[in-house]
C-alpha positions, 0 to 999 in steps of 0.5 A: 539502491534503496528498498522500494515498497508499495505499502498495503493499507494494513501497515498504515492502519497499524501506524495510525493505531500507534503500533511501534513496528509500523511507526518505525517503517513510516519513519524510515520512509519519511527519512527516505531510507526506504522508498514508499509508494501507495496506491490510490486504492489505499488512500480510498481505503483509509478515507473509508474508515469510520474515524475519517469522519472527523476533520482531525483524522482526515488531516492526519491521513493527508499528512501520512499520505504525503510521506509517499509517492502516490500511484494513480490507477491508470490504464496499465495498472487497471488492466494488469489488475484485471489480469491478476484478478482473473488469473489468481482470483484475488480481490480487486483492491489487492490486485490493484496494489499488486499491479502497482508494485509490478509497474513500479518494480517494487515489493508489496509490504503487507501483513496479509501475505496470503492475500497476495501470495498467489500472484507470481509476478510480484514479491511480497514482504511482511513488515514485522 
């Protein structure tokens, strides 16, 4: 069985900045060696960046997002996110990403382990 991850925004930002370890992970996802999911909140965070004002950057972001199975925030994920926020005091975007991983039965791939480590229901893995 292939490893499956909900990839946090920080890993995608590293890829966009040309950081080779992040680029390697994205190649593995593109080659289907790893199953990659992203939350719709990650898409929003990417498009909130100042560089997303340019059409070229928006096209690059859309191409990047196509590598993943995007998980839309539905009622189950929203409610679990609220539970994680209430129980662990994490920020809403992190709670949504964690709830997405919970429902997909996957790990969260993030450099910001401390943002998620309180949430006992999901496994966090640092990418590099």
